[in-house]
C-alpha positions in Angstrom: -6.2 -13.6 0.0 -7.0 -14.6 3.6 -10.7 -14.6 4.4 -10.2 -12.1 7.2 -8.3 -9.6 5.1 -9.7 -6.1 4.7 -9.4 -3.8 1.7 -8.2 -0.5 2.9 -8.3 2.4 0.3 -6.2 5.4 0.5 -6.8 8.4 -1.8 -3.8 10.8 -2.0 -5.7 13.3 -4.1 -4.1 15.4 -6.9 -0.3 16.1 -7.2 1.8 17.9 -9.7 3.9 15.8 -12.1 7.5 15.3 -10.9 6.4 15.8 -7.3 5.8 13.4 -4.3 2.7 12.3 -2.4 2.5 10.4 0.8 0.0 9.1 3.3 -0.7 6.4 5.8 -2.5 3.2 5.0 -4.1 1.4 7.9 -4.0 -2.4 7.7 -6.8 -4.1 9.7 -6.3 -7.8 10.6 -9.8 -9.1 11.2 -8.6 -12.7 11.9 -7.6 -14.2 15.2 -4.0 -15.0 14.2 -1.0 -12.7 13.8 0.0 -11.8 10.3 3.8 -11.8 9.8 4.3 -9.7 6.7 7.6 -10.7 5.1 7.3 -8.2 2.2 4.9 -5.7 0.7 4.4 -5.8 -3.1 3.2 -2.9 -5.2 1.9 -2.8 -8.8 3.9 0.4 -9.5 7.6 0.9 -8.9 6.8 4.6 -8.1 5.3 3.6 -4.8 7.4 2.8 -1.7 6.1 1.2 1.5 7.5 1.3 4.9 8.2 -0.7 6.9 9.1 -3.5 4.4 8.2 -6.2 6.9 6.0 -6.1 10.0 3.5 -7.9 12.1 -0.2 -7.3 12.7 -1.8 -9.0 15.7 -5.1 -10.7 15.3 -7.9 -8.1 15.7 -5.4 -5.2 15.5 -4.8 -2.4 13.0 -1.3 -1.2 12.0 -0.3 1.9 10.0 2.2 1.7 7.1 3.7 4.6 5.3 3.0 5.0 1.6 5.0 7.3 -0.6 4.8 8.0 -4.4 7.8 9.6 -6.1 6.9 10.7 -9.6 10.3 12.2 -10.3 11.3 8.9 -11.9 8.3 9.1 -14.1 8.2 12.8 -15.1 6.0 12.2 -18.2 3.2 10.3 -16.4 -0.1 12.2 -16.2 -3.5 10.9 -15.2 -5.3 8.7 -12.7 -3.2 6.0 -11.0 -4.6 3.1 -8.9 -1.9 1.0 -7.3 -2.4 -2.3 -5.7 -0.5 -3.0 -2.5 -0.3 -6.6 -1.1 1.1 -7.9 2.2 2.8 -11.3 1.7 3.9 -13.7 4.4 7.1 -15.7 4.1 5.2 -18.7 2.7 3.7 -16.6 -0.1 0.3 -16.2 1.5 -1.3 -12.8 0.6 -3.0 -11.6 3.7 -4.1 -8.2 2.6 -4.7 -6.3 -0.6 -5.3 -2.6 -0.7 -5.8 0.1 -3.4 -4.0 3.5 -3.3 -5.2 6.2 -5.7 -3.6 9.4 -6.9 -4.1 11.8 -9.8 -1.1 13.3 -11.5 -1.5 16.7 -13.3 0.6 19.4 -14.9 
């Protein structure tokens, strides 16, 4: 991870199984160089991020959309903490964030 990356946490609260949850994750670039995010990786296939690629100028903050869709995992219940990483074209990870949600009946 880049030394200037910030961890941004997003808690989407509690949702009913089979439903959807969404929010906005704010990515803060505390470096003096522009991050050119080529892809965003997630530790769970149930989480979608948009846009898939974007830039964050040095010293700037950029919002990205986060959406969970539990319809594909209808049997999942419990606490979920998903890691989201922003990766540049050369493979350099410039930010890592955690997104939390609780899935109940």
